Predicted model as a PDB file, atoms N, CA, C, CB and O in Angstrom, pLDDT in the B-factor column:
MODEL        1                                                                  
ATOM      1  N   UNK A   1       0.821  -1.184   0.000  1.00 54.00           N  
ATOM      2  CA  UNK A   1       0.000   0.000   0.000  1.00 54.00           C  
ATOM      3  C   UNK A   1       0.871   1.255   0.000  1.00 54.00           C  
ATOM      4  CB  UNK A   1      -0.937  -0.006   1.201  1.00 54.00           C  
ATOM      5  O   UNK A   1       0.663   2.157  -0.812  1.00 54.00           O  
ATOM      6  N   UNK A   2       1.861   1.315   0.924  1.00 57.00           N  
ATOM      7  CA  UNK A   2       2.725   2.481   0.999  1.00 57.00           C  
ATOM      8  C   UNK A   2       3.579   2.600  -0.262  1.00 57.00           C  
ATOM      9  CB  UNK A   2       3.616   2.408   2.244  1.00 57.00           C  
ATOM     10  O   UNK A   2       3.818   3.704  -0.752  1.00 57.00           O  
ATOM     11  N   UNK A   3       4.034   1.474  -0.780  1.00 62.00           N  
ATOM     12  CA  UNK A   3       4.851   1.472  -1.994  1.00 62.00           C  
ATOM     13  C   UNK A   3       4.047   2.003  -3.181  1.00 62.00           C  
ATOM     14  CB  UNK A   3       5.372   0.050  -2.294  1.00 62.00           C  
ATOM     15  O   UNK A   3       4.586   2.750  -3.998  1.00 62.00           O  
ATOM     16  N   UNK A   4       2.791   1.639  -3.290  1.00 66.00           N  
ATOM     17  CA  UNK A   4       1.935   2.099  -4.374  1.00 66.00           C  
ATOM     18  C   UNK A   4       1.689   3.605  -4.256  1.00 66.00           C  
ATOM     19  CB  UNK A   4       0.598   1.331  -4.368  1.00 66.00           C  
ATOM     20  O   UNK A   4       1.688   4.313  -5.264  1.00 66.00           O  
ATOM     21  N   UNK A   5       1.485   4.091  -3.046  1.00 60.00           N  
ATOM     22  CA  UNK A   5       1.260   5.518  -2.820  1.00 60.00           C  
ATOM     23  C   UNK A   5       2.520   6.319  -3.149  1.00 60.00           C  
ATOM     24  CB  UNK A   5       0.830   5.774  -1.362  1.00 60.00           C  
ATOM     25  O   UNK A   5       2.436   7.402  -3.727  1.00 60.00           O  
ATOM     26  N   UNK A   6       3.675   5.790  -2.783  1.00 59.00           N  
ATOM     27  CA  UNK A   6       4.937   6.469  -3.053  1.00 59.00           C  
ATOM     28  C   UNK A   6       5.213   6.539  -4.548  1.00 59.00           C  
ATOM     29  CB  UNK A   6       6.086   5.761  -2.340  1.00 59.00           C  
ATOM     30  O   UNK A   6       5.698   7.563  -5.030  1.00 59.00           O  
ATOM     31  N   UNK A   7       4.923   5.498  -5.281  1.00 64.00           N  
ATOM     32  CA  UNK A   7       5.169   5.504  -6.718  1.00 64.00           C  
ATOM     33  C   UNK A   7       4.239   6.488  -7.435  1.00 64.00           C  
ATOM     34  CB  UNK A   7       4.990   4.094  -7.292  1.00 64.00           C  
ATOM     35  O   UNK A   7       4.631   7.076  -8.443  1.00 64.00           O  
ATOM     36  N   UNK A   8       3.037   6.673  -6.940  1.00 65.00           N  
ATOM     37  CA  UNK A   8       2.128   7.649  -7.544  1.00 65.00           C  
ATOM     38  C   UNK A   8       2.564   9.078  -7.226  1.00 65.00           C  
ATOM     39  CB  UNK A   8       0.693   7.417  -7.053  1.00 65.00           C  
ATOM     40  O   UNK A   8       2.345   9.979  -8.036  1.00 65.00           O  
ATOM     41  N   UNK A   9       3.168   9.296  -6.082  1.00 63.00           N  
ATOM     42  CA  UNK A   9       3.596  10.637  -5.692  1.00 63.00           C  
ATOM     43  C   UNK A   9       4.831  11.074  -6.473  1.00 63.00           C  
ATOM     44  CB  UNK A   9       3.879  10.687  -4.192  1.00 63.00           C  
ATOM     45  O   UNK A   9       5.028  12.269  -6.695  1.00 63.00           O  
ATOM     46  N   UNK A  10       5.656  10.132  -6.887  1.00 72.00           N  
ATOM     47  CA  UNK A  10       6.895  10.451  -7.595  1.00 72.00           C  
ATOM     48  C   UNK A  10       6.634  10.727  -9.075  1.00 72.00           C  
ATOM     49  CB  UNK A  10       7.902   9.307  -7.444  1.00 72.00           C  
ATOM     50  O   UNK A  10       7.402  11.451  -9.709  1.00 72.00           O  
ATOM     51  N   UNK A  11       5.590  10.175  -9.622  1.00 80.00           N  
ATOM     52  CA  UNK A  11       5.311  10.328 -11.046  1.00 80.00           C  
ATOM     53  C   UNK A  11       5.027  11.799 -11.371  1.00 80.00           C  
ATOM     54  CB  UNK A  11       4.115   9.438 -11.467  1.00 80.00           C  
ATOM     55  O   UNK A  11       4.178  12.439 -10.751  1.00 80.00           O  
ATOM     56  N   UNK A  12       5.764  12.311 -12.361  1.00 78.00           N  
ATOM     57  CA  UNK A  12       5.595  13.690 -12.796  1.00 78.00           C  
ATOM     58  C   UNK A  12       5.122  13.645 -14.240  1.00 78.00           C  
ATOM     59  CB  UNK A  12       6.926  14.521 -12.648  1.00 78.00           C  
ATOM     60  O   UNK A  12       5.732  12.984 -15.081  1.00 78.00           O  
ATOM     61  N   UNK A  13       4.059  14.333 -14.518  1.00 87.00           N  
ATOM     62  CA  UNK A  13       3.543  14.333 -15.891  1.00 87.00           C  
ATOM     63  C   UNK A  13       4.395  15.259 -16.745  1.00 87.00           C  
ATOM     64  CB  UNK A  13       2.049  14.771 -15.930  1.00 87.00           C  
ATOM     65  O   UNK A  13       5.143  16.088 -16.226  1.00 87.00           O  
ATOM     66  N   UNK A  14       4.276  15.111 -18.046  1.00 91.00           N  
ATOM     67  CA  UNK A  14       5.055  15.947 -18.956  1.00 91.00           C  
ATOM     68  C   UNK A  14       4.626  17.410 -18.854  1.00 91.00           C  
ATOM     69  CB  UNK A  14       4.904  15.450 -20.401  1.00 91.00           C  
ATOM     70  O   UNK A  14       5.441  18.312 -19.047  1.00 91.00           O  
ATOM     71  N   UNK A  15       3.365  17.643 -18.555  1.00 91.00           N  
ATOM     72  CA  UNK A  15       2.888  19.018 -18.393  1.00 91.00           C  
ATOM     73  C   UNK A  15       3.534  19.668 -17.174  1.00 91.00           C  
ATOM     74  CB  UNK A  15       1.352  19.047 -18.262  1.00 91.00           C  
ATOM     75  O   UNK A  15       3.967  20.818 -17.239  1.00 91.00           O  
ATOM     76  N   UNK A  16       3.599  18.940 -16.069  1.00 89.00           N  
ATOM     77  CA  UNK A  16       4.246  19.471 -14.874  1.00 89.00           C  
ATOM     78  C   UNK A  16       5.730  19.714 -15.116  1.00 89.00           C  
ATOM     79  CB  UNK A  16       4.056  18.516 -13.697  1.00 89.00           C  
ATOM     80  O   UNK A  16       6.273  20.736 -14.696  1.00 89.00           O  
ATOM     81  N   UNK A  17       6.376  18.786 -15.784  1.00 92.00           N  
ATOM     82  CA  UNK A  17       7.796  18.929 -16.090  1.00 92.00           C  
ATOM     83  C   UNK A  17       8.038  20.129 -16.997  1.00 92.00           C  
ATOM     84  CB  UNK A  17       8.332  17.656 -16.746  1.00 92.00           C  
ATOM     85  O   UNK A  17       9.008  20.863 -16.808  1.00 92.00           O  
ATOM     86  N   UNK A  18       7.174  20.331 -17.969  1.00 94.00           N  
ATOM     87  CA  UNK A  18       7.297  21.484 -18.868  1.00 94.00           C  
ATOM     88  C   UNK A  18       7.135  22.786 -18.099  1.00 94.00           C  
ATOM     89  CB  UNK A  18       6.256  21.406 -19.995  1.00 94.00           C  
ATOM     90  O   UNK A  18       7.878  23.739 -18.336  1.00 94.00           O  
ATOM     91  N   UNK A  19       6.185  22.840 -17.191  1.00 95.00           N  
ATOM     92  CA  UNK A  19       5.981  24.053 -16.397  1.00 95.00           C  
ATOM     93  C   UNK A  19       7.196  24.342 -15.510  1.00 95.00           C  
ATOM     94  CB  UNK A  19       4.716  23.918 -15.533  1.00 95.00           C  
ATOM     95  O   UNK A  19       7.592  25.499 -15.365  1.00 95.00           O  
ATOM     96  N   UNK A  20       7.784  23.308 -14.920  1.00 95.00           N  
ATOM     97  CA  UNK A  20       8.975  23.487 -14.088  1.00 95.00           C  
ATOM     98  C   UNK A  20      10.132  24.007 -14.932  1.00 95.00           C  
ATOM     99  CB  UNK A  20       9.366  22.160 -13.401  1.00 95.00           C  
ATOM    100  O   UNK A  20      10.835  24.926 -14.512  1.00 95.00           O  
ATOM    101  N   UNK A  21      10.337  23.442 -16.100  1.00 96.00           N  
ATOM    102  CA  UNK A  21      11.423  23.873 -16.975  1.00 96.00           C  
ATOM    103  C   UNK A  21      11.223  25.311 -17.460  1.00 96.00           C  
ATOM    104  CB  UNK A  21      11.538  22.932 -18.170  1.00 96.00           C  
ATOM    105  O   UNK A  21      12.187  26.070 -17.563  1.00 96.00           O  
ATOM    106  N   UNK A  22       9.992  25.683 -17.753  1.00 98.00           N  
ATOM    107  CA  UNK A  22       9.704  27.063 -18.167  1.00 98.00           C  
ATOM    108  C   UNK A  22       9.998  28.027 -17.021  1.00 98.00           C  
ATOM    109  CB  UNK A  22       8.226  27.204 -18.624  1.00 98.00           C  
ATOM    110  O   UNK A  22      10.540  29.109 -17.246  1.00 98.00           O  
ATOM    111  N   UNK A  23       9.648  27.648 -15.808  1.00 97.00           N  
ATOM    112  CA  UNK A  23       9.909  28.510 -14.645  1.00 97.00           C  
ATOM    113  C   UNK A  23      11.403  28.683 -14.420  1.00 97.00           C  
ATOM    114  CB  UNK A  23       9.253  27.927 -13.383  1.00 97.00           C  
ATOM    115  O   UNK A  23      11.863  29.796 -14.166  1.00 97.00           O  
ATOM    116  N   UNK A  24      12.161  27.609 -14.507  1.00 97.00           N  
ATOM    117  CA  UNK A  24      13.608  27.681 -14.314  1.00 97.00           C  
ATOM    118  C   UNK A  24      14.250  28.511 -15.426  1.00 97.00           C  
ATOM    119  CB  UNK A  24      14.223  26.262 -14.276  1.00 97.00           C  
ATOM    120  O   UNK A  24      15.126  29.334 -15.160  1.00 97.00           O  
ATOM    121  N   UNK A  25      13.821  28.297 -16.661  1.00 98.00           N  
ATOM    122  CA  UNK A  25      14.361  29.066 -17.781  1.00 98.00           C  
ATOM    123  C   UNK A  25      14.031  30.550 -17.632  1.00 98.00           C  
ATOM    124  CB  UNK A  25      13.812  28.532 -19.112  1.00 98.00           C  
ATOM    125  O   UNK A  25      14.843  31.403 -17.989  1.00 98.00           O  
ATOM    126  N   UNK A  26      12.863  30.859 -17.117  1.00 98.00           N  
ATOM    127  CA  UNK A  26      12.482  32.263 -16.908  1.00 98.00           C  
ATOM    128  C   UNK A  26      13.374  32.930 -15.867  1.00 98.00           C  
ATOM    129  CB  UNK A  26      11.013  32.361 -16.475  1.00 98.00           C  
ATOM    130  O   UNK A  26      13.770  34.083 -16.035  1.00 98.00           O  
ATOM    131  N   UNK A  27      13.686  32.221 -14.812  1.00 98.00           N  
ATOM    132  CA  UNK A  27      14.558  32.774 -13.774  1.00 98.00           C  
ATOM    133  C   UNK A  27      15.941  33.063 -14.360  1.00 98.00           C  
ATOM    134  CB  UNK A  27      14.670  31.797 -12.570  1.00 98.00           C  
ATOM    135  O   UNK A  27      16.504  34.131 -14.122  1.00 98.00           O  
ATOM    136  N   UNK A  28      16.487  32.116 -15.124  1.00 98.00           N  
ATOM    137  CA  UNK A  28      17.800  32.336 -15.728  1.00 98.00           C  
ATOM    138  C   UNK A  28      17.758  33.463 -16.755  1.00 98.00           C  
ATOM    139  CB  UNK A  28      18.301  31.051 -16.384  1.00 98.00           C  
ATOM    140  O   UNK A  28      18.729  34.207 -16.893  1.00 98.00           O  
ATOM    141  N   UNK A  29      16.668  33.595 -17.463  1.00 98.00           N  
ATOM    142  CA  UNK A  29      16.528  34.686 -18.436  1.00 98.00           C  
ATOM    143  C   UNK A  29      16.542  36.040 -17.730  1.00 98.00           C  
ATOM    144  CB  UNK A  29      15.224  34.523 -19.252  1.00 98.00           C  
ATOM    145  O   UNK A  29      17.142  36.995 -18.225  1.00 98.00           O  
ATOM    146  N   UNK A  30      15.888  36.123 -16.584  1.00 98.00           N  
ATOM    147  CA  UNK A  30      15.906  37.369 -15.808  1.00 98.00           C  
ATOM    148  C   UNK A  30      17.330  37.684 -15.358  1.00 98.00           C  
ATOM    149  CB  UNK A  30      14.962  37.267 -14.579  1.00 98.00           C  
ATOM    150  O   UNK A  30      17.756  38.836 -15.436  1.00 98.00           O  
ATOM    151  N   UNK A  31      18.075  36.677 -14.888  1.00 98.00           N  
ATOM    152  CA  UNK A  31      19.460  36.902 -14.473  1.00 98.00           C  
ATOM    153  C   UNK A  31      20.323  37.371 -15.640  1.00 98.00           C  
ATOM    154  CB  UNK A  31      20.046  35.626 -13.872  1.00 98.00           C  
ATOM    155  O   UNK A  31      21.160  38.258 -15.471  1.00 98.00           O  
ATOM    156  N   UNK A  32      20.130  36.791 -16.809  1.00 98.00           N  
ATOM    157  CA  UNK A  32      20.903  37.195 -17.986  1.00 98.00           C  
ATOM    158  C   UNK A  32      20.572  38.627 -18.374  1.00 98.00           C  
ATOM    159  CB  UNK A  32      20.630  36.248 -19.167  1.00 98.00           C  
ATOM    160  O   UNK A  32      21.473  39.399 -18.702  1.00 98.00           O  
ATOM    161  N   UNK A  33      19.311  38.992 -18.345  1.00 98.00           N  
ATOM    162  CA  UNK A  33      18.919  40.362 -18.678  1.00 98.00           C  
ATOM    163  C   UNK A  33      19.504  41.371 -17.690  1.00 98.00           C  
ATOM    164  CB  UNK A  33      17.394  40.482 -18.705  1.00 98.00           C  
ATOM    165  O   UNK A  33      19.954  42.443 -18.095  1.00 98.00           O  
ATOM    166  N   UNK A  34      19.500  41.040 -16.407  1.00 98.00           N  
ATOM    167  CA  UNK A  34      20.099  41.932 -15.409  1.00 98.00           C  
ATOM    168  C   UNK A  34      21.586  42.101 -15.679  1.00 98.00           C  
ATOM    169  CB  UNK A  34      19.875  41.387 -13.981  1.00 98.00           C  
ATOM    170  O   UNK A  34      22.109  43.211 -15.581  1.00 98.00           O  
ATOM    171  N   UNK A  35      22.273  41.016 -16.019  1.00 97.00           N  
ATOM    172  CA  UNK A  35      23.710  41.093 -16.304  1.00 97.00           C  
ATOM    173  C   UNK A  35      23.981  41.954 -17.534  1.00 97.00           C  
ATOM    174  CB  UNK A  35      24.291  39.687 -16.511  1.00 97.00           C  
ATOM    175  O   UNK A  35      24.945  42.720 -17.549  1.00 97.00           O  
ATOM    176  N   UNK A  36      23.148  41.841 -18.558  1.00 98.00           N  
ATOM    177  CA  UNK A  36      23.336  42.648 -19.778  1.00 98.00           C  
ATOM    178  C   UNK A  36      23.113  44.125 -19.473  1.00 98.00           C  
ATOM    179  CB  UNK A  36      22.370  42.182 -20.903  1.00 98.00           C  
ATOM    180  O   UNK A  36      23.869  44.975 -19.945  1.00 98.00           O  
ATOM    181  N   UNK A  37      22.090  44.435 -18.694  1.00 97.00           N  
ATOM    182  CA  UNK A  37      21.821  45.834 -18.341  1.00 97.00           C  
ATOM    183  C   UNK A  37      22.986  46.415 -17.539  1.00 97.00           C  
ATOM    184  CB  UNK A  37      20.505  45.949 -17.533  1.00 97.00           C  
ATOM    185  O   UNK A  37      23.413  47.543 -17.789  1.00 97.00           O  
ATOM    186  N   UNK A  38      23.500  45.644 -16.575  1.00 97.00           N  
ATOM    187  CA  UNK A  38      24.628  46.123 -15.785  1.00 97.00           C  
ATOM    188  C   UNK A  38      25.866  46.307 -16.653  1.00 97.00           C  
ATOM    189  CB  UNK A  38      24.927  45.156 -14.643  1.00 97.00           C  
ATOM    190  O   UNK A  38      26.634  47.244 -16.435  1.00 97.00           O  
ATOM    191  N   UNK A  39      26.073  45.434 -17.628  1.00 97.00           N  
ATOM    192  CA  UNK A  39      27.225  45.553 -18.511  1.00 97.00           C  
ATOM    193  C   UNK A  39      27.157  46.860 -19.295  1.00 97.00           C  
ATOM    194  CB  UNK A  39      27.298  44.354 -19.472  1.00 97.00           C  
ATOM    195  O   UNK A  39      28.165  47.558 -19.411  1.00 97.00           O  
ATOM    196  N   UNK A  40      25.991  47.203 -19.833  1.00 96.00           N  
ATOM    197  CA  UNK A  40      25.861  48.445 -20.595  1.00 96.00           C  
ATOM    198  C   UNK A  40      26.014  49.672 -19.699  1.00 96.00           C  
ATOM    199  CB  UNK A  40      24.512  48.488 -21.310  1.00 96.00           C  
ATOM    200  O   UNK A  40      26.575  50.679 -20.130  1.00 96.00           O  
ATOM    201  N   UNK A  41      25.524  49.603 -18.459  1.00 96.00           N  
ATOM    202  CA  UNK A  41      25.700  50.720 -17.535  1.00 96.00           C  
ATOM    203  C   UNK A  41      27.173  50.920 -17.208  1.00 96.00           C  
ATOM    204  CB  UNK A  41      24.900  50.488 -16.248  1.00 96.00           C  
ATOM    205  O   UNK A  41      27.649  52.054 -17.168  1.00 96.00           O  
ATOM    206  N   UNK A  42      27.904  49.822 -16.973  1.00 95.00           N  
ATOM    207  CA  UNK A  42      29.327  49.931 -16.687  1.00 95.00           C  
ATOM    208  C   UNK A  42      30.099  50.447 -17.888  1.00 95.00           C  
ATOM    209  CB  UNK A  42      29.879  48.588 -16.256  1.00 95.00           C  
ATOM    210  O   UNK A  42      31.043  51.223 -17.737  1.00 95.00           O  
ATOM    211  N   UNK A  43      29.703  50.023 -19.075  1.00 94.00           N  
ATOM    212  CA  UNK A  43      30.367  50.500 -20.286  1.00 94.00           C  
ATOM    213  C   UNK A  43      30.156  52.002 -20.461  1.00 94.00           C  
ATOM    214  CB  UNK A  43      29.846  49.743 -21.520  1.00 94.00           C  
ATOM    215  O   UNK A  43      31.085  52.715 -20.839  1.00 94.00           O  
ATOM    216  N   UNK A  44      28.951  52.486 -20.190  1.00 92.00           N  
ATOM    217  CA  UNK A  44      28.667  53.916 -20.303  1.00 92.00           C  
ATOM    218  C   UNK A  44      29.443  54.707 -19.247  1.00 92.00           C  
ATOM    219  CB  UNK A  44      27.154  54.176 -20.160  1.00 92.00           C  
ATOM    220  O   UNK A  44      29.963  55.785 -19.533  1.00 92.00           O  
ATOM    221  N   UNK A  45      29.520  54.172 -18.033  1.00 91.00           N  
ATOM    222  CA  UNK A  45      30.271  54.858 -16.988  1.00 91.00           C  
ATOM    223  C   UNK A  45      31.760  54.881 -17.309  1.00 91.00           C  
ATOM    224  CB  UNK A  45      30.036  54.188 -15.636  1.00 91.00           C  
ATOM    225  O   UNK A  45      32.431  55.883 -17.059  1.00 91.00           O  
ATOM    226  N   UNK A  46      32.278  53.798 -17.855  1.00 89.00           N  
ATOM    227  CA  UNK A  46      33.682  53.743 -18.241  1.00 89.00           C  
ATOM    228  C   UNK A  46      33.977  54.763 -19.337  1.00 89.00           C  
ATOM    229  CB  UNK A  46      34.056  52.331 -18.711  1.00 89.00           C  
ATOM    230  O   UNK A  46      35.011  55.431 -19.302  1.00 89.00           O  
ATOM    231  N   UNK A  47      33.087  54.884 -20.295  1.00 88.00           N  
ATOM    232  CA  UNK A  47      33.271  55.861 -21.378  1.00 88.00           C  
ATOM    233  C   UNK A  47      33.275  57.281 -20.824  1.00 88.00           C  
ATOM    234  CB  UNK A  47      32.161  55.711 -22.443  1.00 88.00           C  
ATOM    235  O   UNK A  47      34.076  58.119 -21.239  1.00 88.00           O  
ATOM    236  N   UNK A  48      32.375  57.539 -19.883  1.00 86.00           N  
ATOM    237  CA  UNK A  48      32.299  58.874 -19.279  1.00 86.00           C  
ATOM    238  C   UNK A  48      33.574  59.171 -18.488  1.00 86.00           C  
ATOM    239  CB  UNK A  48      31.056  58.986 -18.358  1.00 86.00           C  
ATOM    240  O   UNK A  48      34.082  60.291 -18.537  1.00 86.00           O  
ATOM    241  N   UNK A  49      34.095  58.182 -17.763  1.00 84.00           N  
ATOM    242  CA  UNK A  49      35.314  58.384 -16.997  1.00 84.00           C  
ATOM    243  C   UNK A  49      36.534  58.574 -17.901  1.00 84.00           C  
ATOM    244  CB  UNK A  49      35.538  57.209 -16.064  1.00 84.00           C  
ATOM    245  O   UNK A  49      37.443  59.333 -17.564  1.00 84.00           O  
ATOM    246  N   UNK A  50      36.556  57.902 -19.021  1.00 82.00           N  
ATOM    247  CA  UNK A  50      37.677  58.044 -19.950  1.00 82.00           C  
ATOM    248  C   UNK A  50      37.706  59.445 -20.559  1.00 82.00           C  
ATOM    249  CB  UNK A  50      37.590  56.986 -21.061  1.00 82.00           C  
ATOM    250  O   UNK A  50      38.769  59.911 -20.969  1.00 82.00           O  
ATOM    251  N   UNK A  51      36.570  60.117 -20.624  1.00 81.00           N  
ATOM    252  CA  UNK A  51      36.503  61.444 -21.211  1.00 81.00           C  
ATOM    253  C   UNK A  51      36.780  62.558 -20.208  1.00 81.00           C  
ATOM    254  CB  UNK A  51      35.157  61.650 -21.829  1.00 81.00           C  
ATOM    255  O   UNK A  51      36.854  63.724 -20.596  1.00 81.00           O  
ATOM    256  N   UNK A  52      36.934  62.229 -18.936  1.00 78.00           N  
ATOM    257  CA  UNK A  52      37.180  63.259 -17.936  1.00 78.00           C  
ATOM    258  C   UNK A  52      38.613  63.760 -18.021  1.00 78.00           C  
ATOM    259  CB  UNK A  52      36.887  62.727 -16.532  1.00 78.00           C  
ATOM    260  O   UNK A  52      39.473  63.116 -18.622  1.00 78.00           O  
ATOM    261  N   UNK A  53      38.857  64.901 -17.420  1.00 69.00           N  
ATOM    262  CA  UNK A  53      40.188  65.500 -17.453  1.00 69.00           C  
ATOM    263  C   UNK A  53      41.183  64.735 -16.596  1.00 69.00           C  
ATOM    264  CB  UNK A  53      40.121  66.937 -16.993  1.00 69.00           C  
ATOM    265  O   UNK A  53      42.382  64.776 -16.874  1.00 69.00           O  
ATOM    266  N   UNK A  54      40.730  64.048 -15.576  1.00 64.00           N  
ATOM    267  CA  UNK A  54      41.640  63.328 -14.687  1.00 64.00           C  
ATOM    268  C   UNK A  54      42.416  62.268 -15.455  1.00 64.00           C  
ATOM    269  CB  UNK A  54      40.867  62.682 -13.530  1.00 64.00           C  
ATOM    270  O   UNK A  54      43.618  62.101 -15.246  1.00 64.00           O  
ATOM    271  N   UNK A  55      41.738  61.555 -16.339  1.00 61.00           N  
ATOM    272  CA  UNK A  55      42.425  60.519 -17.109  1.00 61.00           C  
ATOM    273  C   UNK A  55      43.388  61.148 -18.108  1.00 61.00           C  
ATOM    274  CB  UNK A  55      41.409  59.622 -17.840  1.00 61.00           C  
ATOM    275  O   UNK A  55      44.488  60.634 -18.310  1.00 61.00           O  
ATOM    276  N   UNK A  56      42.994  62.246 -18.732  1.00 64.00           N  
ATOM    277  CA  UNK A  56      43.867  62.907 -19.704  1.00 64.00           C  
ATOM    278  C   UNK A  56      45.094  63.477 -19.011  1.00 64.00           C  
ATOM    279  CB  UNK A  56      43.109  64.022 -20.446  1.00 64.00           C  
ATOM    280  O   UNK A  56      46.193  63.420 -19.563  1.00 64.00           O  
ATOM    281  N   UNK A  57      44.930  64.026 -17.814  1.00 62.00           N  
ATOM    282  CA  UNK A  57      46.069  64.541 -17.062  1.00 62.00           C  
ATOM    283  C   UNK A  57      47.039  63.419 -16.719  1.00 62.00           C  
ATOM    284  CB  UNK A  57      45.597  65.241 -15.784  1.00 62.00           C  
ATOM    285  O   UNK A  57      48.254  63.616 -16.758  1.00 62.00           O  
ATOM    286  N   UNK A  58      46.514  62.249 -16.386  1.00 59.00           N  
ATOM    287  CA  UNK A  58      47.370  61.110 -16.058  1.00 59.00           C  
ATOM    288  C   UNK A  58      48.163  60.664 -17.282  1.00 59.00           C  
ATOM    289  CB  UNK A  58      46.530  59.942 -15.514  1.00 59.00           C  
ATOM    290  O   UNK A  58      49.336  60.313 -17.158  1.00 59.00           O  
ATOM    291  N   UNK A  59      47.550  60.670 -18.452  1.00 60.00           N  
ATOM    292  CA  UNK A  59      48.255  60.266 -19.673  1.00 60.00           C  
ATOM    293  C   UNK A  59      49.361  61.256 -20.029  1.00 60.00           C  
ATOM    294  CB  UNK A  59      47.269  60.142 -20.841  1.00 60.00           C  
ATOM    295  O   UNK A  59      50.414  60.855 -20.525  1.00 60.00           O  
ATOM    296  N   UNK A  60      49.132  62.536 -19.781  1.00 63.00           N  
ATOM    297  CA  UNK A  60      50.101  63.558 -20.153  1.00 63.00           C  
ATOM    298  C   UNK A  60      51.278  63.627 -19.191  1.00 63.00           C  
ATOM    299  CB  UNK A  60      49.429  64.900 -20.222  1.00 63.00           C  
ATOM    300  O   UNK A  60      52.322  64.170 -19.551  1.00 63.00           O  
ATOM    301  N   UNK A  61      51.147  63.100 -17.992  1.00 59.00           N  
ATOM    302  CA  UNK A  61      52.224  63.183 -17.009  1.00 59.00           C  
ATOM    303  C   UNK A  61      53.094  61.935 -17.068  1.00 59.00           C  
ATOM    304  CB  UNK A  61      51.652  63.370 -15.593  1.00 59.00           C  
ATOM    305  O   UNK A  61      53.134  61.162 -16.110  1.00 59.00           O  
ATOM    306  N   UNK A  62      53.786  61.733 -18.174  1.00 56.00           N  
ATOM    307  CA  UNK A  62      54.652  60.562 -18.338  1.00 56.00           C  
ATOM    308  C   UNK A  62      55.897  60.652 -17.476  1.00 56.00           C  
ATOM    309  CB  UNK A  62      55.050  60.403 -19.793  1.00 56.00           C  
ATOM    310  O   UNK A  62      56.509  59.621 -17.196  1.00 56.00           O  
ATOM    311  N   UNK A  63      56.294  61.827 -17.048  1.00 57.00           N  
ATOM    312  CA  UNK A  63      57.513  61.960 -16.254  1.00 57.00           C  
ATOM    313  C   UNK A  63      57.352  61.346 -14.865  1.00 57.00           C  
ATOM    314  CB  UNK A  63      57.900  63.430 -16.131  1.00 57.00           C  
ATOM    315  O   UNK A  63      58.349  60.971 -14.247  1.00 57.00           O  
ATOM    316  N   UNK A  64      56.150  61.235 -14.370  1.00 57.00           N  
ATOM    317  CA  UNK A  64      55.921  60.654 -13.048  1.00 57.00           C  
ATOM    318  C   UNK A  64      55.992  59.130 -13.060  1.00 57.00           C  
ATOM    319  CB  UNK A  64      54.575  61.094 -12.520  1.00 57.00           C  
ATOM    320  O   UNK A  64      56.180  58.507 -12.014  1.00 57.00           O  
ATOM    321  N   UNK A  65      55.847  58.544 -14.212  1.00 60.00           N  
ATOM    322  CA  UNK A  65      55.804  57.089 -14.309  1.00 60.00           C  
ATOM    323  C   UNK A  65      57.195  56.585 -14.667  1.00 60.00           C  
ATOM    324  CB  UNK A  65      54.752  56.623 -15.363  1.00 60.00           C  
ATOM    325  O   UNK A  65      57.743  56.996 -15.690  1.00 60.00           O  
ATOM    326  N   UNK A  66      57.791  55.698 -13.848  1.00 61.00           N  
ATOM    327  CA  UNK A  66      59.128  55.192 -14.160  1.00 61.00           C  
ATOM    328  C   UNK A  66      59.096  54.267 -15.373  1.00 61.00           C  
ATOM    329  CB  UNK A  66      59.716  54.454 -12.951  1.00 61.00           C  
ATOM    330  O   UNK A  66      58.065  53.696 -15.728  1.00 61.00           O  
ATOM    331  N   UNK A  67      60.233  54.148 -15.975  1.00 60.00           N  
ATOM    332  CA  UNK A  67      60.352  53.290 -17.145  1.00 60.00           C  
ATOM    333  C   UNK A  67      60.177  51.837 -16.744  1.00 60.00           C  
ATOM    334  CB  UNK A  67      61.706  53.497 -17.838  1.00 60.00           C  
ATOM    335  O   UNK A  67      60.394  51.480 -15.586  1.00 60.00           O  
ATOM    336  N   UNK A  68      59.793  51.011 -17.677  1.00 64.00           N  
ATOM    337  CA  UNK A  68      59.598  49.590 -17.397  1.00 64.00           C  
ATOM    338  C   UNK A  68      60.887  48.822 -17.317  1.00 64.00           C  
ATOM    339  CB  UNK A  68      58.732  48.979 -18.436  1.00 64.00           C  
ATOM    340  O   UNK A  68      60.896  47.701 -16.809  1.00 64.00           O  
ATOM    341  N   UNK A  69      61.996  49.385 -17.807  1.00 63.00           N  
ATOM    342  CA  UNK A  69      63.286  48.704 -17.798  1.00 63.00           C  
ATOM    343  C   UNK A  69      64.122  49.185 -16.622  1.00 63.00           C  
ATOM    344  CB  UNK A  69      64.037  48.937 -19.123  1.00 63.00           C  
ATOM    345  O   UNK A  69      64.206  50.384 -16.358  1.00 63.00           O  
ATOM    346  N   UNK A  70      64.731  48.256 -15.929  1.00 63.00           N  
ATOM    347  CA  UNK A  70      65.557  48.628 -14.780  1.00 63.00           C  
ATOM    348  C   UNK A  70      66.951  49.082 -15.215  1.00 63.00           C  
ATOM    349  CB  UNK A  70      65.672  47.452 -13.808  1.00 63.00           C  
ATOM    350  O   UNK A  70      67.539  49.960 -14.583  1.00 63.00           O  
ATOM    351  N   UNK A  71      67.477  48.500 -16.278  1.00 66.00           N  
ATOM    352  CA  UNK A  71      68.843  48.777 -16.691  1.00 66.00           C  
ATOM    353  C   UNK A  71      68.843  49.384 -18.088  1.00 66.00           C  
ATOM    354  CB  UNK A  71      69.697  47.495 -16.654  1.00 66.00           C  
ATOM    355  O   UNK A  71      67.918  49.168 -18.870  1.00 66.00           O  
ATOM    356  N   UNK A  72      69.869  50.130 -18.386  1.00 60.00           N  
ATOM    357  CA  UNK A  72      70.032  50.674 -19.722  1.00 60.00           C  
ATOM    358  C   UNK A  72      69.057  51.794 -20.030  1.00 60.00           C  
ATOM    359  CB  UNK A  72      69.877  49.589 -20.731  1.00 60.00           C  
ATOM    360  O   UNK A  72      68.649  51.944 -21.181  1.00 60.00           O  
ATOM    361  N   UNK A  73      68.671  52.583 -19.041  1.00 55.00           N  
ATOM    362  CA  UNK A  73      67.714  53.654 -19.248  1.00 55.00           C  
ATOM    363  C   UNK A  73      68.432  54.997 -19.325  1.00 55.00           C  
ATOM    364  CB  UNK A  73      66.669  53.666 -18.129  1.00 55.00           C  
ATOM    365  O   UNK A  73      67.989  55.982 -18.734  1.00 55.00           O  
ATOM    366  N   UNK A  74      69.554  55.027 -20.064  1.00 51.00           N  
ATOM    367  CA  UNK A  74      70.366  56.238 -20.147  1.00 51.00           C  
ATOM    368  C   UNK A  74      69.825  57.185 -21.165  1.00 51.00           C  
ATOM    369  CB  UNK A  74      71.793  55.907 -20.475  1.00 51.00           C  
ATOM    370  O   UNK A  74      70.387  58.261 -21.367  1.00 51.00           O  
TER     371      UNK A  74                                                      
ENDMDL                                                                          
END                                                                             
């Protein structure tokens, strides 16, 4: 009796399985969309920071940055 009840409880119909898979796929789709939105926001912020004067001042001040070679820098 218990074995028969347990086997009926474990059986999953194809409709139930399809609904579970759709729900899981929807959750992952939401995560992917959030990641894409964050990527574009970071890209826009990076572009804005690259256009600021602070970055340009850093590029122009080459005298503050030591050479990459330890020897032969005469």
